[in-house]
C-alpha positions in Angstrom: 53.3 -70.4 -20.3 50.2 -72.5 -20.9 48.8 -72.5 -24.0 44.8 -72.0 -23.4 42.3 -72.8 -26.6 38.9 -72.6 -26.5 36.5 -73.5 -28.6 34.6 -70.4 -30.1 31.6 -72.8 -32.0 31.1 -72.4 -35.6 34.6 -74.3 -36.6 36.8 -72.2 -34.8 39.5 -71.8 -32.1 40.5 -68.9 -30.1 43.8 -68.8 -28.4 43.5 -66.4 -25.6 47.0 -64.9 -25.4 50.0 -64.7 -27.4 52.6 -68.0 -26.8 56.4 -67.0 -26.6 59.0 -69.8 -26.4 56.6 -72.5 -26.9 56.9 -75.6 -29.9 53.2 -76.9 -30.9 51.0 -78.2 -33.4 47.5 -76.8 -34.2 45.2 -78.7 -36.4 42.6 -76.7 -37.8 39.4 -78.1 -39.5 39.4 -77.8 -42.8 36.0 -76.0 -43.1 37.2 -72.6 -42.9 38.1 -72.6 -39.1 39.6 -69.1 -37.7 42.7 -68.6 -35.7 42.6 -65.7 -33.4 44.7 -64.2 -30.7 42.4 -62.3 -28.7 45.0 -59.4 -27.8 46.3 -59.0 -31.2 49.6 -60.4 -30.5 52.2 -62.1 -31.7 53.0 -66.3 -31.7 56.7 -66.8 -31.7 58.4 -70.4 -31.2 57.8 -73.3 -34.3 54.0 -73.4 -35.3 52.8 -76.3 -37.4 50.0 -76.0 -39.2 47.6 -78.4 -41.1 44.4 -77.9 -42.8 43.1 -74.6 -44.8 44.2 -71.4 -43.1 43.6 -68.0 -44.2 45.4 -64.9 -42.9 44.3 -61.3 -43.1 44.7 -58.1 -41.5 46.1 -54.3 -42.5 50.0 -55.8 -41.9 49.6 -59.1 -42.4 52.1 -60.1 -45.5 53.6 -63.8 -44.9 54.6 -64.8 -47.7 56.5 -62.4 -49.5 55.6 -58.6 -51.4 57.1 -55.6 -50.6 55.6 -54.7 -47.2 58.0 -51.6 -47.2 57.2 -48.9 -49.5 60.6 -47.5 -48.9 63.7 -48.4 -51.1 66.8 -48.4 -49.5 65.6 -47.7 -46.2 68.7 -49.4 -44.2 70.9 -47.0 -46.5 73.2 -50.0 -47.9 73.3 -49.1 -51.5 75.2 -45.7 -52.6 76.2 -46.1 -56.1 76.9 -42.6 -56.2 79.2 -41.7 -53.3 80.8 -45.2 -52.0 80.0 -43.8 -48.4 81.9 -40.5 -49.1 80.7 -37.4 -47.4 78.7 -34.9 -49.3 78.0 -31.4 -48.9 74.5 -30.0 -49.6 75.9 -27.4 -52.2 72.7 -26.7 -54.3 70.1 -24.5 -53.3 66.8 -24.8 -54.3 66.8 -28.2 -55.7 66.2 -31.7 -55.2 69.9 -33.4 -55.3 70.1 -37.4 -54.6 72.9 -38.9 -52.6 72.6 -42.2 -51.0 70.3 -44.4 -53.5 66.5 -43.1 -53.3 67.4 -40.3 -51.0 67.3 -36.9 -51.7 67.8 -33.7 -49.7 66.8 -30.3 -50.5 68.1 -26.7 -48.7 66.8 -23.4 -49.2 70.4 -22.5 -49.1 73.6 -23.8 -50.1 76.3 -25.5 -47.8 74.3 -26.0 -44.6 74.6 -29.6 -43.8 76.7 -32.5 -45.4 75.1 -36.0 -45.9 76.9 -39.4 -45.8 76.7 -43.3 -45.5 78.5 -44.4 -42.3 78.9 -47.6 -40.8 80.2 -45.9 -37.5 76.9 -45.9 -36.2 73.6 -48.2 -36.7 71.3 -49.6 -34.1 71.4 -53.7 -33.8 70.8 -55.3 -36.6 71.8 -52.8 -39.1 75.4 -51.8 -40.7 74.5 -48.5 -42.4 73.1 -45.1 -41.5 72.9 -41.6 -43.2 74.5 -39.2 -41.0 73.4 -35.7 -41.8 76.2 -33.0 -40.2 74.8 -29.0 -40.0 78.1 -27.0 -40.9 76.8 -23.7 -39.8 74.7 -22.1 -36.7 71.8 -21.0 -39.6 68.8 -19.4 -38.4 66.1 -20.7 -40.7 63.7 -18.1 -42.9 60.5 -17.9 -42.7 59.6 -20.0 -46.1 62.6 -21.9 -46.0 63.4 -25.8 -45.5 66.4 -28.3 -44.9 65.1 -31.8 -45.7 65.9 -35.6 -46.3 63.3 -37.0 -48.8 62.1 -40.5 -50.5 60.0 -39.8 -53.0 57.8 -43.0 -53.6 57.0 -43.9 -57.3 53.0 -44.2 -57.5 53.2 -47.3 -58.9 54.6 -48.9 -55.5 51.9 -47.3 -53.5 48.9 -47.1 -55.3 47.0 -49.8 -53.5 46.8 -47.3 -50.6 44.2 -45.4 -52.3 45.1 -42.4 -51.1 42.7 -39.8 -52.5 39.3 -41.7 -51.8 37.0 -42.8 -49.2 38.8 -46.3 -49.1 42.4 -44.6 -48.1 44.3 -46.9 -46.1 45.8 -46.2 -42.7 49.7 -46.5 -42.9 52.5 -46.6 -40.8 56.1 -45.1 -41.0 58.9 -46.3 -39.0 62.5 -45.4 -38.5 65.7 -45.6 -36.4 66.9 -42.3 -35.2 69.3 -40.4 -33.2 70.7 -36.9 -32.2 73.5 -35.2 -30.8 70.4 -32.8 -29.8 67.1 -33.8 -28.1 63.4 -32.7 -28.2 60.9 -32.7 -30.4 61.9 -33.5 -34.4 59.5 -33.8 -37.7 58.8 -34.2 -41.1 55.8 -35.1 -43.1 53.6 -37.1 -45.9 52.9 -35.1 -49.0 51.2 -35.9 -52.4 53.0 -34.9 -55.7 51.5 -31.4 -56.1 52.5 -30.9 -52.7 48.9 -29.1 -51.9 48.1 -32.0 -49.3 50.5 -32.8 -46.4 50.5 -34.7 -43.1 52.8 -33.4 -40.5 54.3 -35.8 -38.1 56.5 -35.1 -34.7 58.7 -37.6 -33.0 60.7 -36.9 -29.9 64.7 -38.1 -29.0 64.4 -37.8 -25.3 68.6 -39.1 -25.0 71.4 -37.7 -26.9 73.4 -40.3 -29.4 71.3 -42.7 -28.8 69.2 -44.8 -31.3 65.4 -44.6 -30.8 62.9 -46.4 -32.5 60.1 -44.5 -33.4 56.7 -45.5 -34.7 54.0 -42.8 -36.2 50.8 -44.1 -37.5 48.9 -41.9 -40.0 45.6 -42.2 -41.5 44.9 -42.1 -45.1 43.7 -38.9 -46.9 40.7 -39.5 -48.3 41.0 -36.3 -50.9 43.3 -34.9 -53.0 45.1 -36.0 -56.0 47.4 -39.0 -55.3 49.3 -40.4 -58.5 49.1 -44.0 -59.2 51.6 -44.2 -62.1 55.3 -43.6 -62.6 55.3 -40.2 -61.0 55.7 -39.1 -57.2 52.9 -41.0 -55.2 54.1 -39.8 -51.9 56.9 -37.9 -50.7 58.3 -38.8 -47.2 60.2 -36.2 -45.8 62.2 -35.5 -42.7 62.6 -32.1 -41.5 66.2 -30.7 -40.8 65.4 -26.9 -40.4 62.1 -25.6 -41.4 60.7 -22.0 -41.7 57.4 -21.4 -39.8 55.4 -20.7 -43.1 55.9 -24.4 -44.3 55.3 -26.0 -40.8 52.1 -26.9 -39.3 50.5 -28.8 -36.1 51.5 -32.6 -36.3 48.7 -34.8 -36.5 46.3 -34.2 -39.4 46.1 -33.6 -43.2 46.3 -29.8 -44.4 45.8 -28.6 -47.9 49.2 -26.9 -48.4 52.9 -27.5 -48.7 54.0 -28.4 -44.9 57.0 -30.1 -44.4 57.4 -30.0 -40.8 55.9 -29.8 -37.8 55.7 -26.7 -35.6 58.4 -26.2 -33.0 60.4 -29.0 -34.2 64.2 -28.9 -33.8 66.5 -27.1 -36.2 69.4 -29.4 -36.7 71.0 -27.1 -39.2 70.5 -24.3 -36.3 73.2 -25.7 -34.4 76.7 -26.1 -35.8 78.6 -29.4 -35.7 75.1 -31.1 -34.8 74.5 -34.6 -36.2 71.3 -36.5 -36.9 71.3 -40.3 -38.0 68.5 -42.0 -39.7 68.0 -46.0 -40.9 65.5 -48.7 -41.1 63.3 -46.6 -42.8 59.5 -48.6 -43.3 56.4 -47.0 -44.7 53.5 -49.9 -44.9 49.4 -50.2 -44.7 48.5 -50.9 -41.7 48.1 -49.7 -37.9 51.2 -51.4 -36.6 55.0 -51.6 -37.3 56.4 -54.2 -38.0 60.2 -55.4 -37.9 62.2 -54.2 -41.0 61.3 -55.8 -44.3 64.8 -57.2 -45.1 65.1 -57.5 -48.7 68.2 -59.4 -50.6 71.1 -57.1 -51.9 70.7 -57.9 -55.0 66.9 -57.3 -55.2 67.6 -53.9 -53.3 70.0 -52.9 -55.7 67.7 -53.7 -58.6 65.3 -51.6 -57.0 67.6 -48.9 -56.7 68.5 -49.2 -60.5 65.1 -48.3 -61.7 65.8 -44.9 -60.8 70.1 -44.7 -60.9 72.5 -46.6 -62.3 76.2 -46.0 -62.5 77.8 -48.5 -64.5 81.3 -49.9 -64.0 83.5 -51.3 -66.7 80.7 -51.7 -69.6 81.5 -52.8 -72.8 78.8 -52.3 -75.6 78.7 -54.9 -78.6 80.0 -53.6 -81.6 78.3 -51.2 -83.5 78.1 -50.2 -87.5 77.8 -47.1 -89.6 74.4 -46.3 -90.9 73.3 -44.6 -93.8 74.5 -41.2 -92.5 77.8 -42.4 -91.6 77.0 -42.5 -87.9 78.2 -44.9 -85.9 75.4 -46.6 -83.5 75.4 -49.0 -80.2 73.4 -50.3 -78.2 73.2 -52.4 -74.6 70.7 -53.2 -72.4 69.8 -51.7 -69.0 70.4 -54.0 -65.8 66.7 -53.1 -65.1 64.0 -51.3 -66.9 64.2 -47.6 -65.6 61.3 -45.5 -64.3 61.3 -42.9 -67.2 63.2 -41.2 -69.8 66.8 -40.9 -68.1 69.4 -38.6 -68.8 73.0 -40.0 -69.4 75.9 -38.4 -68.1 79.8 -39.3 -69.5 82.5 -38.2 -67.8 85.9 -39.3 -69.0 89.2 -39.1 -67.0 91.8 -39.0 -69.5 94.3 -41.1 -67.7 94.2 -44.2 -70.2 93.6 -44.2 -73.7 90.8 -46.7 -74.2 87.7 -45.3 -72.4 85.4 -43.9 -74.1 83.6 -44.4 -77.9 86.7 -46.4 -79.9 86.4 -46.1 -83.3 88.2 -47.9 -86.1 90.2 -48.4 -88.9 91.0 -44.7 -88.6 91.3 -44.4 -85.1 92.7 -46.4 -82.6 91.9 -44.0 -79.5 88.6 -43.4 -77.9 86.9 -40.4 -78.2 84.0 -39.0 -76.3 82.7 -35.9 -78.1 80.4 -35.9 -80.7 78.0 -38.3 -78.8 74.6 -38.2 -78.3 72.1 -41.0 -76.5 69.0 -42.1 -77.3 66.8 -44.6 -75.3 64.6 -47.1 -76.3 61.2 -46.6 -74.6 58.7 -49.3 -73.7 55.4 -49.5 -72.1 54.2 -46.6 -69.9 57.8 -44.4 -71.0 59.9 -46.7 -69.4 63.4 -47.5 -71.0 65.3 -50.7 -70.8 68.1 -50.0 -73.8 70.4 -46.9 -74.1 71.8 -46.2 -77.7 74.9 -44.4 -78.3 75.4 -42.7 -81.7 79.1 -41.3 -82.6 78.9 -38.9 -85.7 82.4 -37.8 -85.7 84.2 -37.3 -88.8 86.6 -40.3 -88.0 85.8 -42.3 -91.8 85.0 -45.7 -89.9 83.2 -48.4 -90.5 82.8 -49.6 -86.9 83.0 -48.9 -83.3 82.0 -49.8 -79.9 81.5 -47.9 -76.6 83.9 -49.0 -73.9 83.1 -47.5 -70.2 85.8 -48.5 -67.7 87.5 -47.6 -64.4 88.3 -44.1 -65.9 84.8 -43.4 -66.9 82.2 -42.2 -65.0 78.8 -42.7 -66.1 75.6 -41.7 -64.6 72.2 -43.1 -65.9 69.6 -41.4 -63.9 65.5 -41.5 -64.0 64.9 -40.2 -60.6 61.8 -39.1 -59.4 
């Protein structure tokens, strides 16, 4: 396609249409010239620009940063289950499965959640699979969801709750054995501001790309700290009491659009999702791929399940306790919980003390966390207060120990 450049005066040039498949060089005058595409289209090919270039726009982020506010949107991190299927067995509480993704079910055992590689759209390897385990009729105020809470620190610039609130775009790939209208919502931490949205799957068992533009909420309270900034919710079955018409902000707790399909209403129904992205702006941009190590570190701010951890040696204090400390891989969001489950197949996983005992123990342990700014945590201390009459010890967490350190929202 030929390239047409017009001089628009004032030291700027305008390209009247996007150029594809072409290699060209463009020299921008040094006096703050402006490069414009008249229809908002993208320029592809190799472009060499010399001079001073200024880029602006809602979706522009060419030089890095965290464009996608969703963490693990491509579903590749699964520290807890390593791809094993998990039945949503807890009723009435939020339970995390694949990293940063949680389920909520008003009733237990109505669906399962699993990270899979058996089905994903082109360019992706992993997806989250939801399978309905019964044909359940959802009650008026009942709900079944897949949720990601976004930390306030990661979305404060969207300025929700004020006159300068930014428009955002939610995009994702989805497929289901069911067809029709599906839905979900964005909500604030107090769940008294909600934006229900809807989308359509027209062909069963076929990946469909969805893009939804949502105006920023100019009212309500939206946290900008290490609490929940935005709940992104995908509905799997909702009652009429917590559903509303799609397309506008409402001052109540709404998790789905009126008339949306109920995945849990059909026994054996499946619903898959991947490539989830929430970004500022009015247009969906290509998925924001981040290196695996970076994505893992982002997940570990909320949850870390270490393998083969050996702490430094700890010594007794004035009270006869043995105390050891070790660093967490990243600073965690807040005060975490620490769960240690020891599988008694070896004698050297747990807390080892000497000289009076050569075997590991995991009783009488308490866990202290070193706080840093904003109540975030970067160290863990383990205290053994057993009557071993020992002078030193250390924590050895090998393959026979399951350690869960959680600071989830």
